[in-house]
ZADO-1210 file (C-alpha; in nm, 4 decimals, padded with zeros to 6 digits):
<atoms>
<atom x="-03.7041" y="-04.4965" z="-00.8744" code="MET" pos="1"/>
<atom x="-03.4503" y="-04.2245" z="-00.9421" code="GLU" pos="2"/>
<atom x="-03.5698" y="-03.9455" z="-01.1686" code="GLN" pos="3"/>
<atom x="-03.3650" y="-03.6927" z="-01.3656" code="ARG" pos="4"/>
<atom x="-03.4259" y="-03.3832" z="-01.5743" code="ARG" pos="5"/>
<atom x="-03.4919" y="-03.5014" z="-01.9288" code="PHE" pos="6"/>
<atom x="-03.2808" y="-03.2953" z="-02.1658" code="GLY" pos="7"/>
<atom x="-03.3949" y="-02.9361" z="-02.1979" code="SER" pos="8"/>
<atom x="-03.7469" y="-03.0131" z="-02.0748" code="THR" pos="9"/>
<atom x="-03.8630" y="-02.9268" z="-01.7262" code="LYS" pos="10"/>
<atom x="-03.9737" y="-03.2858" z="-01.6715" code="ARG" pos="11"/>
<atom x="-03.8208" y="-03.5247" z="-01.4212" code="GLU" pos="12"/>
<atom x="-03.8190" y="-03.8666" z="-01.5873" code="VAL" pos="13"/>
<atom x="-03.7483" y="-04.2156" z="-01.4507" code="ALA" pos="14"/>
<atom x="-03.3891" y="-04.3139" z="-01.5192" code="VAL" pos="15"/>
<atom x="-03.5049" y="-04.6693" z="-01.6010" code="ILE" pos="16"/>
<atom x="-03.8054" y="-04.6852" z="-01.8304" code="GLY" pos="17"/>
<atom x="-03.9866" y="-04.9474" z="-02.0355" code="GLN" pos="18"/>
<atom x="-03.9278" y="-05.0381" z="-02.3976" code="GLY" pos="19"/>
<atom x="-04.1864" y="-05.2124" z="-02.6154" code="THR" pos="20"/>
<atom x="-03.9923" y="-05.3401" z="-02.9179" code="TRP" pos="21"/>
<atom x="-04.1134" y="-05.6970" z="-02.9981" code="TYR" pos="22"/>
<atom x="-04.3921" y="-05.6687" z="-02.7416" code="ILE" pos="23"/>
<atom x="-04.6286" y="-05.7926" z="-03.0126" code="ASP" pos="24"/>
<atom x="-04.4559" y="-06.1320" z="-02.9852" code="ARG" pos="25"/>
<atom x="-04.5736" y="-06.1682" z="-02.6237" code="CYS" pos="26"/>
<atom x="-04.9101" y="-06.2719" z="-02.4885" code="ASP" pos="27"/>
<atom x="-05.1163" y="-05.9528" z="-02.4841" code="ARG" pos="28"/>
<atom x="-05.2491" y="-05.9919" z="-02.1295" code="ALA" pos="29"/>
<atom x="-04.8998" y="-06.0661" z="-01.9995" code="SER" pos="30"/>
<atom x="-04.7556" y="-05.7668" z="-02.1837" code="ALA" pos="31"/>
<atom x="-05.0165" y="-05.5361" z="-02.0295" code="ILE" pos="32"/>
<atom x="-04.9560" y="-05.6801" z="-01.6822" code="ALA" pos="33"/>
<atom x="-04.5819" y="-05.6326" z="-01.7277" code="THR" pos="34"/>
<atom x="-04.6149" y="-05.2667" z="-01.8243" code="LEU" pos="35"/>
<atom x="-04.8503" y="-05.2024" z="-01.5333" code="ARG" pos="36"/>
<atom x="-04.6091" y="-05.3688" z="-01.2912" code="ARG" pos="37"/>
<atom x="-04.3364" y="-05.1425" z="-01.4253" code="GLY" pos="38"/>
<atom x="-04.5547" y="-04.8381" z="-01.3664" code="LEU" pos="39"/>
<atom x="-04.6236" y="-04.9514" z="-01.0108" code="ASP" pos="40"/>
<atom x="-04.2472" y="-04.9621" z="-00.9536" code="LEU" pos="41"/>
<atom x="-04.1840" y="-04.6152" z="-01.0936" code="GLY" pos="42"/>
<atom x="-04.0818" y="-04.6975" z="-01.4510" code="MET" pos="43"/>
<atom x="-04.3121" y="-04.4320" z="-01.5879" code="THR" pos="44"/>
<atom x="-04.1093" y="-04.3602" z="-01.9033" code="HIS" pos="45"/>
<atom x="-04.2736" y="-04.5799" z="-02.1680" code="ILE" pos="46"/>
<atom x="-04.1271" y="-04.5897" z="-02.5167" code="ASP" pos="47"/>
<atom x="-04.3069" y="-04.7208" z="-02.8240" code="THR" pos="48"/>
<atom x="-04.3269" y="-04.6587" z="-03.1991" code="ALA" pos="49"/>
<atom x="-04.5565" y="-04.6962" z="-03.4964" code="GLU" pos="50"/>
<atom x="-04.3086" y="-04.9578" z="-03.6261" code="MET" pos="51"/>
<atom x="-04.3652" y="-05.1897" z="-03.3291" code="TYR" pos="52"/>
<atom x="-04.6759" y="-05.3680" z="-03.4531" code="GLY" pos="53"/>
<atom x="-04.9563" y="-05.3543" z="-03.1971" code="ILE" pos="54"/>
<atom x="-04.7312" y="-05.2052" z="-02.9287" code="ALA" pos="55"/>
<atom x="-04.9086" y="-04.8682" z="-02.9188" code="GLU" pos="56"/>
<atom x="-05.2444" y="-05.0408" z="-02.8692" code="GLU" pos="57"/>
<atom x="-05.1009" y="-05.2563" z="-02.5895" code="VAL" pos="58"/>
<atom x="-04.9557" y="-04.9478" z="-02.4213" code="VAL" pos="59"/>
<atom x="-05.2946" y="-04.7769" z="-02.4478" code="ALA" pos="60"/>
<atom x="-05.4538" y="-05.0612" z="-02.2513" code="GLU" pos="61"/>
<atom x="-05.1750" y="-05.0664" z="-01.9948" code="ALA" pos="62"/>
<atom x="-05.2035" y="-04.6967" z="-01.9095" code="ILE" pos="63"/>
<atom x="-05.5814" y="-04.6694" z="-01.8852" code="VAL" pos="64"/>
<atom x="-05.6564" y="-04.4396" z="-01.5931" code="GLY" pos="65"/>
<atom x="-05.2858" y="-04.3646" z="-01.5448" code="ARG" pos="66"/>
<atom x="-05.1984" y="-04.1458" z="-01.8429" code="ARG" pos="67"/>
<atom x="-05.0865" y="-03.8511" z="-01.6312" code="ASP" pos="68"/>
<atom x="-04.8266" y="-04.0704" z="-01.4572" code="GLU" pos="69"/>
<atom x="-04.6572" y="-04.1608" z="-01.7823" code="VAL" pos="70"/>
<atom x="-04.3828" y="-03.9934" z="-01.9854" code="PHE" pos="71"/>
<atom x="-04.5058" y="-04.1345" z="-02.3160" code="LEU" pos="72"/>
<atom x="-04.2791" y="-04.1507" z="-02.6204" code="VAL" pos="73"/>
<atom x="-04.3472" y="-04.2714" z="-02.9736" code="SER" pos="74"/>
<atom x="-04.1666" y="-04.2492" z="-03.3074" code="LYS" pos="75"/>
<atom x="-04.2394" y="-04.1742" z="-03.6706" code="VAL" pos="76"/>
<atom x="-04.1026" y="-04.4106" z="-03.9332" code="LEU" pos="77"/>
<atom x="-03.8536" y="-04.2567" z="-04.1776" code="PRO" pos="78"/>
<atom x="-04.0741" y="-04.3286" z="-04.4798" code="GLU" pos="79"/>
<atom x="-04.3528" y="-04.1267" z="-04.3168" code="ASN" pos="80"/>
<atom x="-04.1292" y="-03.8379" z="-04.2101" code="ALA" pos="81"/>
<atom x="-04.2278" y="-03.5768" z="-04.4678" code="SER" pos="82"/>
<atom x="-04.3945" y="-03.2723" z="-04.3147" code="ARG" pos="83"/>
<atom x="-04.7441" y="-03.3907" z="-04.4003" code="ARG" pos="84"/>
<atom x="-04.6584" y="-03.7551" z="-04.3333" code="GLY" pos="85"/>
<atom x="-04.5224" y="-03.6779" z="-03.9872" code="THR" pos="86"/>
<atom x="-04.8379" y="-03.4907" z="-03.8957" code="MET" pos="87"/>
<atom x="-05.0542" y="-03.7817" z="-04.0155" code="ALA" pos="88"/>
<atom x="-04.8387" y="-04.0435" z="-03.8426" code="ALA" pos="89"/>
<atom x="-04.8610" y="-03.8572" z="-03.5140" code="CYS" pos="90"/>
<atom x="-05.2402" y="-03.8413" z="-03.5352" code="GLU" pos="91"/>
<atom x="-05.2523" y="-04.2175" z="-03.5938" code="LYS" pos="92"/>
<atom x="-05.0213" y="-04.2858" z="-03.3007" code="SER" pos="93"/>
<atom x="-05.2325" y="-04.0653" z="-03.0752" code="LEU" pos="94"/>
<atom x="-05.5434" y="-04.2569" z="-03.1832" code="ALA" pos="95"/>
<atom x="-05.3828" y="-04.5974" z="-03.1192" code="ARG" pos="96"/>
<atom x="-05.2506" y="-04.4784" z="-02.7824" code="LEU" pos="97"/>
<atom x="-05.5893" y="-04.3242" z="-02.6966" code="LYS" pos="98"/>
<atom x="-05.4313" y="-04.0028" z="-02.5754" code="THR" pos="99"/>
<atom x="-05.4399" y="-03.6383" z="-02.6740" code="ASP" pos="100"/>
<atom x="-05.0637" y="-03.5813" z="-02.6533" code="ARG" pos="101"/>
<atom x="-04.7234" y="-03.7416" z="-02.6549" code="LEU" pos="102"/>
<atom x="-04.4657" y="-03.6296" z="-02.4038" code="ASP" pos="103"/>
<atom x="-04.1967" y="-03.6760" z="-02.6671" code="CYS" pos="104"/>
<atom x="-04.2063" y="-03.7685" z="-03.0368" code="TYR" pos="105"/>
<atom x="-03.8997" y="-03.8990" z="-03.2195" code="LEU" pos="106"/>
<atom x="-03.7768" y="-03.9495" z="-03.5742" code="LEU" pos="107"/>
<atom x="-03.6896" y="-04.3202" z="-03.5662" code="HIS" pos="108"/>
<atom x="-03.3852" y="-04.2771" z="-03.7916" code="TRP" pos="109"/>
<atom x="-03.2759" y="-04.0566" z="-04.0805" code="ARG" pos="110"/>
<atom x="-03.4905" y="-04.0755" z="-04.3895" code="SER" pos="111"/>
<atom x="-03.4924" y="-03.9657" z="-04.7507" code="GLN" pos="112"/>
<atom x="-03.7196" y="-03.6777" z="-04.6534" code="HIS" pos="113"/>
<atom x="-03.5470" y="-03.3468" z="-04.5780" code="PRO" pos="114"/>
<atom x="-03.4766" y="-03.3145" z="-04.2074" code="LEU" pos="115"/>
<atom x="-03.6086" y="-02.9574" z="-04.2286" code="GLU" pos="116"/>
<atom x="-03.9546" y="-03.0917" z="-04.3152" code="ASP" pos="117"/>
<atom x="-03.9642" y="-03.3409" z="-04.0279" code="THR" pos="118"/>
<atom x="-03.8513" y="-03.0782" z="-03.7803" code="ILE" pos="119"/>
<atom x="-04.1070" y="-02.8306" z="-03.9137" code="ALA" pos="120"/>
<atom x="-04.3774" y="-03.0905" z="-03.8498" code="ALA" pos="121"/>
<atom x="-04.2473" y="-03.1533" z="-03.4984" code="PHE" pos="122"/>
<atom x="-04.2522" y="-02.7826" z="-03.4240" code="GLU" pos="123"/>
<atom x="-04.6082" y="-02.7499" z="-03.5561" code="GLN" pos="124"/>
<atom x="-04.7238" y="-03.0507" z="-03.3528" code="LEU" pos="125"/>
<atom x="-04.5657" y="-02.9006" z="-03.0424" code="GLN" pos="126"/>
<atom x="-04.7310" y="-02.5636" z="-03.1098" code="HIS" pos="127"/>
<atom x="-05.0656" y="-02.7444" z="-03.1356" code="GLU" pos="128"/>
<atom x="-05.0055" y="-02.9274" z="-02.8065" code="GLY" pos="129"/>
<atom x="-05.0110" y="-03.2723" z="-02.9632" code="LYS" pos="130"/>
<atom x="-04.6531" y="-03.3339" z="-02.8570" code="ILE" pos="131"/>
<atom x="-04.4841" y="-03.1684" z="-02.5604" code="LEU" pos="132"/>
<atom x="-04.1293" y="-03.2163" z="-02.6892" code="SER" pos="133"/>
<atom x="-03.9459" y="-03.3877" z="-02.9722" code="TRP" pos="134"/>
<atom x="-03.6211" y="-03.5665" z="-03.0353" code="GLY" pos="135"/>
<atom x="-03.4311" y="-03.8038" z="-03.2601" code="VAL" pos="136"/>
<atom x="-03.3163" y="-04.1644" z="-03.2617" code="SER" pos="137"/>
<atom x="-03.0078" y="-04.3347" z="-03.4049" code="ASN" pos="138"/>
<atom x="-02.8415" y="-04.0010" z="-03.4810" code="PHE" pos="139"/>
<atom x="-02.4631" y="-03.9802" z="-03.5020" code="ASP" pos="140"/>
<atom x="-02.2595" y="-03.6629" z="-03.4611" code="LEU" pos="141"/>
<atom x="-02.3153" y="-03.5150" z="-03.8114" code="PRO" pos="142"/>
<atom x="-02.6916" y="-03.5778" z="-03.7793" code="ASP" pos="143"/>
<atom x="-02.6993" y="-03.4093" z="-03.4383" code="LEU" pos="144"/>
<atom x="-02.5115" y="-03.1086" z="-03.5698" code="GLU" pos="145"/>
<atom x="-02.7474" y="-03.0782" z="-03.8650" code="GLU" pos="146"/>
<atom x="-03.0528" y="-03.1018" z="-03.6391" code="SER" pos="147"/>
<atom x="-02.9173" y="-02.8272" z="-03.4157" code="ARG" pos="148"/>
<atom x="-02.8379" y="-02.6074" z="-03.7150" code="ALA" pos="149"/>
<atom x="-03.1954" y="-02.6427" z="-03.8426" code="ILE" pos="150"/>
<atom x="-03.3895" y="-02.6255" z="-03.5169" code="ALA" pos="151"/>
<atom x="-03.1665" y="-02.4123" z="-03.2973" code="GLY" pos="152"/>
<atom x="-03.0110" y="-02.4744" z="-02.9587" code="GLU" pos="153"/>
<atom x="-03.2256" y="-02.6537" z="-02.7041" code="GLY" pos="154"/>
<atom x="-03.5113" y="-02.7474" z="-02.9360" code="ARG" pos="155"/>
<atom x="-03.4697" y="-03.1255" z="-02.9483" code="PHE" pos="156"/>
<atom x="-03.4502" y="-03.2974" z="-02.6138" code="VAL" pos="157"/>
<atom x="-03.3137" y="-03.6492" z="-02.6646" code="CYS" pos="158"/>
<atom x="-03.1272" y="-03.8916" z="-02.8851" code="ASN" pos="159"/>
<atom x="-03.2329" y="-04.2553" z="-02.8448" code="GLN" pos="160"/>
<atom x="-02.9510" y="-04.4920" z="-02.9402" code="VAL" pos="161"/>
<atom x="-02.8224" y="-04.8487" z="-02.9183" code="LEU" pos="162"/>
<atom x="-02.6117" y="-04.8786" z="-02.6036" code="TYR" pos="163"/>
<atom x="-02.5076" y="-05.1814" z="-02.4009" code="HIS" pos="164"/>
<atom x="-02.1937" y="-05.3199" z="-02.2394" code="LEU" pos="165"/>
<atom x="-02.0638" y="-05.4674" z="-02.5639" code="LYS" pos="166"/>
<atom x="-02.1605" y="-05.1663" z="-02.7774" code="GLU" pos="167"/>
<atom x="-02.0256" y="-04.8395" z="-02.6393" code="ARG" pos="168"/>
<atom x="-01.9627" y="-04.6471" z="-02.9621" code="ALA" pos="169"/>
<atom x="-02.1706" y="-04.3517" z="-02.8442" code="ILE" pos="170"/>
<atom x="-01.9199" y="-04.2739" z="-02.5692" code="GLU" pos="171"/>
<atom x="-01.6660" y="-04.1347" z="-02.8176" code="HIS" pos="172"/>
<atom x="-01.8624" y="-03.8426" z="-02.9570" code="ALA" pos="173"/>
<atom x="-02.2396" y="-03.8765" z="-02.9188" code="VAL" pos="174"/>
<atom x="-02.2608" y="-03.8640" z="-02.5384" code="ILE" pos="175"/>
<atom x="-02.0139" y="-03.5730" z="-02.5052" code="PRO" pos="176"/>
<atom x="-02.2030" y="-03.3757" z="-02.7713" code="TRP" pos="177"/>
<atom x="-02.5385" y="-03.4427" z="-02.6082" code="CYS" pos="178"/>
<atom x="-02.4075" y="-03.3448" z="-02.2661" code="GLU" pos="179"/>
<atom x="-02.2649" y="-03.0217" z="-02.4048" code="LYS" pos="180"/>
<atom x="-02.5972" y="-02.9298" z="-02.5638" code="HIS" pos="181"/>
<atom x="-02.8346" y="-03.0490" z="-02.2900" code="GLY" pos="182"/>
<atom x="-02.9736" y="-03.3464" z="-02.4831" code="VAL" pos="183"/>
<atom x="-03.0791" y="-03.6622" z="-02.2980" code="ALA" pos="184"/>
<atom x="-02.9331" y="-03.9911" z="-02.4204" code="VAL" pos="185"/>
<atom x="-03.1728" y="-04.2871" z="-02.4037" code="VAL" pos="186"/>
<atom x="-03.0252" y="-04.6376" z="-02.4332" code="ALA" pos="187"/>
<atom x="-03.2351" y="-04.8920" z="-02.6170" code="TYR" pos="188"/>
<atom x="-03.1572" y="-05.2667" z="-02.6187" code="SER" pos="189"/>
<atom x="-02.9442" y="-05.2214" z="-02.3043" code="PRO" pos="190"/>
<atom x="-02.9026" y="-05.5992" z="-02.2682" code="PHE" pos="191"/>
<atom x="-02.7775" y="-05.6442" z="-02.6234" code="GLY" pos="192"/>
<atom x="-03.0528" y="-05.8480" z="-02.7951" code="HIS" pos="193"/>
<atom x="-02.9752" y="-06.1907" z="-02.6557" code="GLY" pos="194"/>
<atom x="-02.6023" y="-06.1282" z="-02.6234" code="HIS" pos="195"/>
<atom x="-02.5863" y="-06.0518" z="-02.2528" code="PHE" pos="196"/>
<atom x="-02.2421" y="-06.1423" z="-02.1129" code="PRO" pos="197"/>
<atom x="-02.2101" y="-06.5098" z="-02.0284" code="ASP" pos="198"/>
<atom x="-02.1295" y="-06.5692" z="-01.6585" code="PRO" pos="199"/>
<atom x="-01.8314" y="-06.7829" z="-01.7623" code="HIS" pos="200"/>
<atom x="-01.6604" y="-06.4959" z="-01.9451" code="THR" pos="201"/>
<atom x="-01.4319" y="-06.2443" z="-01.7768" code="THR" pos="202"/>
<atom x="-01.6898" y="-05.9674" z="-01.8064" code="GLY" pos="203"/>
<atom x="-01.9703" y="-06.1930" z="-01.6929" code="GLY" pos="204"/>
<atom x="-01.7762" y="-06.2862" z="-01.3797" code="ARG" pos="205"/>
<atom x="-01.7198" y="-05.9181" z="-01.2984" code="VAL" pos="206"/>
<atom x="-02.0940" y="-05.8570" z="-01.3291" code="LEU" pos="207"/>
<atom x="-02.1662" y="-06.1533" z="-01.1021" code="GLN" pos="208"/>
<atom x="-01.9192" y="-06.0390" z="-00.8358" code="GLU" pos="209"/>
<atom x="-02.0477" y="-05.6813" z="-00.8269" code="ILE" pos="210"/>
<atom x="-02.4078" y="-05.8024" z="-00.8220" code="ALA" pos="211"/>
<atom x="-02.3353" y="-06.0321" z="-00.5282" code="ALA" pos="212"/>
<atom x="-02.1856" y="-05.7426" z="-00.3329" code="ALA" pos="213"/>
<atom x="-02.5128" y="-05.5513" z="-00.3650" code="HIS" pos="214"/>
<atom x="-02.7598" y="-05.8399" z="-00.3398" code="ASN" pos="215"/>
<atom x="-02.8522" y="-05.7493" z="-00.6966" code="ALA" pos="216"/>
<atom x="-02.8550" y="-05.9272" z="-01.0333" code="THR" pos="217"/>
<atom x="-02.6010" y="-05.8925" z="-01.3157" code="PRO" pos="218"/>
<atom x="-02.8644" y="-05.7281" z="-01.5360" code="ARG" pos="219"/>
<atom x="-02.9343" y="-05.4681" z="-01.2691" code="GLN" pos="220"/>
<atom x="-02.5621" y="-05.3949" z="-01.2477" code="VAL" pos="221"/>
<atom x="-02.5395" y="-05.3623" z="-01.6270" code="ALA" pos="222"/>
<atom x="-02.8346" y="-05.1223" z="-01.6364" code="LEU" pos="223"/>
<atom x="-02.6887" y="-04.9108" z="-01.3594" code="ARG" pos="224"/>
<atom x="-02.3577" y="-04.8832" z="-01.5422" code="PHE" pos="225"/>
<atom x="-02.5388" y="-04.7609" z="-01.8538" code="LEU" pos="226"/>
<atom x="-02.7089" y="-04.4781" z="-01.6618" code="VAL" pos="227"/>
<atom x="-02.4043" y="-04.3801" z="-01.4579" code="ARG" pos="228"/>
<atom x="-02.3975" y="-04.0247" z="-01.5959" code="ARG" pos="229"/>
<atom x="-02.6693" y="-03.7597" z="-01.5429" code="PRO" pos="230"/>
<atom x="-02.7522" y="-03.7415" z="-01.9148" code="SER" pos="231"/>
<atom x="-02.8227" y="-04.1147" z="-01.9492" code="LEU" pos="232"/>
<atom x="-03.1504" y="-04.3086" z="-01.9385" code="PHE" pos="233"/>
<atom x="-03.2366" y="-04.6673" z="-02.0378" code="ALA" pos="234"/>
<atom x="-03.5528" y="-04.8343" z="-02.1664" code="ILE" pos="235"/>
<atom x="-03.5182" y="-05.2129" z="-02.1257" code="PRO" pos="236"/>
<atom x="-03.8043" y="-05.4324" z="-02.2393" code="LYS" pos="237"/>
<atom x="-03.9405" y="-05.6824" z="-01.9871" code="ALA" pos="238"/>
<atom x="-04.0928" y="-06.0191" z="-02.0729" code="SER" pos="239"/>
<atom x="-04.2903" y="-06.0641" z="-01.7498" code="SER" pos="240"/>
<atom x="-04.3944" y="-05.8727" z="-01.4365" code="PRO" pos="241"/>
<atom x="-04.1054" y="-06.0330" z="-01.2464" code="ASP" pos="242"/>
<atom x="-03.8642" y="-05.9210" z="-01.5172" code="HIS" pos="243"/>
<atom x="-04.0057" y="-05.5688" z="-01.4921" code="ALA" pos="244"/>
<atom x="-03.9424" y="-05.5752" z="-01.1176" code="ALA" pos="245"/>
<atom x="-03.5842" y="-05.6820" z="-01.1792" code="GLU" pos="246"/>
<atom x="-03.5308" y="-05.3937" z="-01.4224" code="ASN" pos="247"/>
<atom x="-03.6823" y="-05.1473" z="-01.1777" code="ALA" pos="248"/>
<atom x="-03.4354" y="-05.2569" z="-00.9120" code="GLY" pos="249"/>
<atom x="-03.1566" y="-05.0906" z="-01.1098" code="ALA" pos="250"/>
<atom x="-03.3200" y="-04.7540" z="-01.0492" code="GLY" pos="251"/>
<atom x="-03.2007" y="-04.7363" z="-00.6900" code="GLU" pos="252"/>
<atom x="-02.8789" y="-04.9377" z="-00.7169" code="LEU" pos="253"/>
<atom x="-02.5650" y="-04.7364" z="-00.6402" code="GLN" pos="254"/>
<atom x="-02.2276" y="-04.8574" z="-00.7673" code="LEU" pos="255"/>
<atom x="-01.8961" y="-04.7355" z="-00.6310" code="THR" pos="256"/>
<atom x="-01.6379" y="-04.5623" z="-00.8485" code="GLU" pos="257"/>
<atom x="-01.4176" y="-04.8700" z="-00.8112" code="ALA" pos="258"/>
<atom x="-01.6992" y="-05.0933" z="-00.9377" code="GLU" pos="259"/>
<atom x="-01.7676" y="-04.8635" z="-01.2316" code="LEU" pos="260"/>
<atom x="-01.3974" y="-04.8730" z="-01.3138" code="ASP" pos="261"/>
<atom x="-01.3976" y="-05.2551" z="-01.3030" code="ARG" pos="262"/>
<atom x="-01.6884" y="-05.2662" z="-01.5455" code="LEU" pos="263"/>
<atom x="-01.5253" y="-05.0107" z="-01.7722" code="ASP" pos="264"/>
<atom x="-01.2131" y="-05.2283" z="-01.7939" code="LYS" pos="265"/>
<atom x="-01.4099" y="-05.5522" z="-01.8315" code="ALA" pos="266"/>
<atom x="-01.6103" y="-05.4155" z="-02.1253" code="PHE" pos="267"/>
<atom x="-01.3738" y="-05.1697" z="-02.2960" code="PRO" pos="268"/>
<atom x="-01.5175" y="-04.9604" z="-02.5766" code="PRO" pos="269"/>
<atom x="-01.3642" y="-04.9901" z="-02.9209" code="ASP" pos="270"/>
<atom x="-01.0779" y="-04.7380" z="-02.9163" code="PRO" pos="271"/>
<atom x="-01.1663" y="-04.6233" z="-03.2656" code="ARG" pos="272"/>
<atom x="-01.4665" y="-04.3936" z="-03.3132" code="PRO" pos="273"/>
<atom x="-01.6917" y="-04.5375" z="-03.5798" code="HIS" pos="274"/>
<atom x="-02.0348" y="-04.4949" z="-03.7290" code="VAL" pos="275"/>
<atom x="-02.3096" y="-04.5397" z="-03.4728" code="LEU" pos="276"/>
<atom x="-02.4776" y="-04.8774" z="-03.5212" code="PRO" pos="277"/>
<atom x="-02.8515" y="-04.8845" z="-03.5824" code="MET" pos="278"/>
<atom x="-03.0879" y="-05.1786" z="-03.5430" code="LEU" pos="279"/>
</atoms>
């Protein structure tokens, strides 16, 4: 599994990680087995959140005896993101995850609470060693600029955003800004929530042809396209150990410039910059 420097941290993190959104809809034993299979294959970046039902508890079971292998990320809900609320939410996440620290802690999306208060809580948690870094999620350019103005250059390490072949809005401004300021970009829902390109469409056929050339699958090709730049990471969710193995296969896949260009043309981004979507 390829690893890359994660934002301004000194950590090398798996380019393909594991998401846990909706994991509470799966059989618990299967979900744990899937996460463990992903770890075995090098997908050591595990992302969760207090919003995701029992996901943190499932992750805790999956990483028993393997905590030091994992780059563990969780998120605070916007309604809890006051200074005191963020501190309390982090303590609860740590308890559910049965760990003494998070490798990264994120604000899930902007809230009614002043961003200064959330960031102050993040900084205090980092000073106390309860989180090793912090970042944001679903932040568009104005939000990123405001965060930088409050915290200073190099303080937040990632922006986790919706990014898949049919939703490339972040390429207009968010990715360039993050690259300029050393912020990792983490793609969630990289398969598009049940809207993966149909093999009978033009884009789907391009995916199939490129996959065949590499003895890979279309989903592996899609994932590799989404992490084609050094700042990019992806956290697909897997529904089974076999699905986890398929996702992990994208970590070593290498696409040619010509293949990347074909995919770029097959799935063109909207030419008009617009507000970053948030699910």
